[in-house]
N, C-alpha and C positions, 0 to 999 in steps of 0.2 A: 558409268561407265569408266571399268578400273579402271588407273593409269599407275604402272609402276616408277617409286619416285625410286630420282640419281640421290648420289651420298653429293654432289649439289644441291639441291634439291631438299632433299631431309636437313641439310646445313642452315638453307636459304629460313627452311618450317620453321625450326628449331629459332631464330633466331628473334622470327618476328613473333615467335609463343615466348618467349624472353621479353621478345621490348616494350609489349603493347600492355605488359601491366603495367610498366614504370609508369608508361606517358600517362594511360589510365594514374593509376595514382597520382603523378606529379595533377593531376591534373583536380582529382579532389583537394587535395592538400589546399593549393592555390586558389581556392574559392571558399577554403573552411574557414568558419569567425569566429573562434574558440573566446568568449571572457570570461577576463578573471574579478571578479564581485563581491570587494574589498569592503565588510559595512563593523559601523559603531553602534554608537546608539546615543549618546553626547549631544547631535551636528540633528538629529529625528524631530521632523517640528511636531510645536506638543510641548518638551521635555526643557527643567528651566533646571528641574533638581538632584541630582544623581543623588544626597538622601530619601525624598519620597521617590525618585522614580530608575533610580536605575543601577541601584543593588540586589543582585540577583535574588528575591526568591525572599528578600525579610526589606524590601520598601514595601510600604501602604501600597501602590502604584505600581508597581511592579506586572503585575501581568497586562494592566493595558495599556505599557510599556513595550512590551513586550508586541504585541499586535500590532500600534502604529507602525514601529522596527518594520515585521512583518509586512501593512500594507506595501512601503516604501518597497520594498526589496523586489512587493511582486512583483509593483508597477513599472520597476527600473527593469528585470527580467522580462518583461510580456513586452516595454517598448520596445530592447536590445529583438527579440524574435522579428517586430515591427520591423525592425531594418534594418532585419537582413541574417542578426548572429545566425551558427549554425549551432554551438553547443551551451552552457550556461555554468557554471560553480560559481557558490556562491560562498562566502568565508564565514562562517559565523565570529566575532574577529572581536566582540564584546566579554571584555573580564572574565567567565574561562571558559566563555563557546558556549554559552549555555541562556539564551536569545533566546538562538531559531527552533522549528524542529520541525522534522520530515513530514508532520501532522499537516501542516499548515502552506507552507514554499512550494511557488508555480510545481507543478509533475513536471516542466520540462529543466526546470532543473537540476545542476548537483548540489547538492550540500556536501562541505569540511565547518564540524565540530569539533572538542574536546579537545583536549589541551596536551601535554605540550605540542606546540607545531615548530615546526623545524624553521634558520633562522630564513630561508626561502620562502617562511609560508605552505607553501608547495608551488609561486612561480617553476615556470621551465620555457624553455621555448618555442612551447605546444600550443602559449597561444598568442592575439591577434593584439591583447586592447584589455587592458584597466578600465575599471572604476567605481570610485569611493560612493557608500548611504547608508547618511549621516552621520558621514563626520566630521569634529569637533575643531575649531582652529589651535594652533602652539599658549605654550604655556605662558602668560602674557599678554597677550593678542588683544588690542584694545573688546575692549565689544565686541570677545570672544565671549560664546554663553558655551559656559561651561566649556572653558579653555583650558587643556591641559597637556602634559606633556608625557605616554612613556604610562608614567607610575605617580598620579596625581599627586603622593605623600612624598614626595624623593624628590623628583627630576625639576631643577627649576631655568636651567638649559640649555640645550644642546645644537652643536659647531658642526657643520661638514663647512671641509674648506675655506672658514669662518666665516660663513652663512649664519643664523640665527632660524633652524627647524626645527620641528615642528614633528609630528606621523604621516599628516599630508608628506612630506618631501624625503621623511624616513624609509616611506615606502612607493612610493615612486619611484626612490632611484634604484629601491630592490628591481621593481619591474622591471625597469632603463636597463641591466645589468644582466636581463636576459633576451633584451632586443626589444621589450613589452612597451609601446608606446602608453599613457595616458588615459584616457576622451572624459571621462564626467567627472563630475563631482553633483551630489547632491548634503548639501548644508545650508550653515548658517550663512552669512553674508562674507566675517572673519575669513571661513574654511574657505570658499568663494576665491576673496581676498588673494588670503593665502597665496592660492594656488594656480592664481595669474602672475603668479609672480615667477612661477614655472613655465608654462604653459601657457603661452596670449588666450588660444584660441580655443579654448579648454573648455566644452560646454558645464554650465552653470547648473543646477536647479538652486536657489535659493528658500528654504525653506521658513526659516524664519531669523528675524536678527537682533541684535542685542540690544538694551539700552542697562546692560550692564552682565557682570559675568553671571549673573543669574536669574534676569527678568530680560521680558522682549514680546516682540510683538512675532506671530506666529500664521502661518496658511490652516485655513482645515483641513486634514487631514485627508480628505476628497478631494482638495483643487493642491492640495505642496505631491499627491497620486496624481492625480491630472500633470502635473509638472513637469514632472518624474519620467511619468512614461515618455511623455514629450522630446525631455530632451535625451533619453537615452535611445532613442531613436533615428533620435538630429545626429548625434557620435556618430553610430554605427555606424551611419550611412556617411559620414566624412571622413572613413577611417580612413580610406589612401592621405589626407590633410597631417597624420599625424604621426612624426616621432621621436621615438623613444632621445627619453635627457641627454642630454650630454656630459661627462661629471669628468673634471680633469682630474688625470691619477699621474704620481697615487694622489690617495685622499688620506684628509687627517681627520679624524673627528674627539671635537670635546666635546666631555659631558659636566656640568656642575649639576651640587644636590644646593640642597636647600637646609643643608645641615653640614654639620661637620662630623664625620666618621659614620655617614650613611651607609657608605660601602668602601669596602678598600683591596685594594688591589695590590698586586706586587709588582714594581716597578720590574721593568723589561726590555732591551733593543728599541718596540715595536708600543709600550708601555712606557710614561711617561708621570709624574704625580705633579704637579703649578700650585698647590693651594692645601688644605686643611678641606675642601667638598671642590678642589675640577680635577682631573685628570686626562690625558690625550691618549688617545691610538693614531694606528699610524700601519696603512696596510697596501697595497695592493692597486687596491681595486674595493671600488665599496661592499661586494660583499667581502673580502679581505679584513678587511677594519669590521663593520658589522657581527664579524663570528665574532672574531678577534675582542672583542665588549659583554656581546652571551656571551662566551666560554668561561668569564671568570665568574 
């Protein structure tokens, strides 16, 4: 039976057609668990020498290191999907983004590779969480395996709002700027201790421990991958327990180089020189101050 719609009926039907897609989209969005996986190499199981293992295509054990990193990344990806993750983006974060290959990465994940990255690393508010894989501790960390901050040759210390900060804190603050909580880290014991200072409840896969900067104890690769998979699965299942880190604003970043004259900046209202090795940057929030530093 065919009925003619009145003007009021057409209005109601049009309104329903407009509202339903919005409601469906909202439901899909609320169920999304998109995860950003930030990788490095110095925190991977079995790696203790930068010279022998971490220099792309020059270290004699470079190909072995790539396989170790790939195994850990794929273990994390597997755990995230098992725990309810819906999308995983992996950033190749070591050196010049030449450590991971689309040939070997878990086909459910997508890979960000190459250089340069934007200051944000490609993070945005579409992500539900961030995790670290292969992460090392900050420069000077006690028994931190291959510990350093940003540039292993140049940077001696970084402070954010007066607090000693390494790559873990810097990237965690970047994620938090976009409302993204950090929920898991795989690395050495010193790296896990460092992130626990910022996020007490974070899941940590301790794949090795240092007895110095270039020596220590390590799990076997299969054991490390099993641990990482379990921790990633637990982390994404516990996602609702995590909140983005809150950093006091405005933000001050102080950076100390290992030798005088390593970097020369031009003083201005938001940039000040402390001494011949130390500079201070100030910004309205962490993204602002980090962009100011990187723009020099």
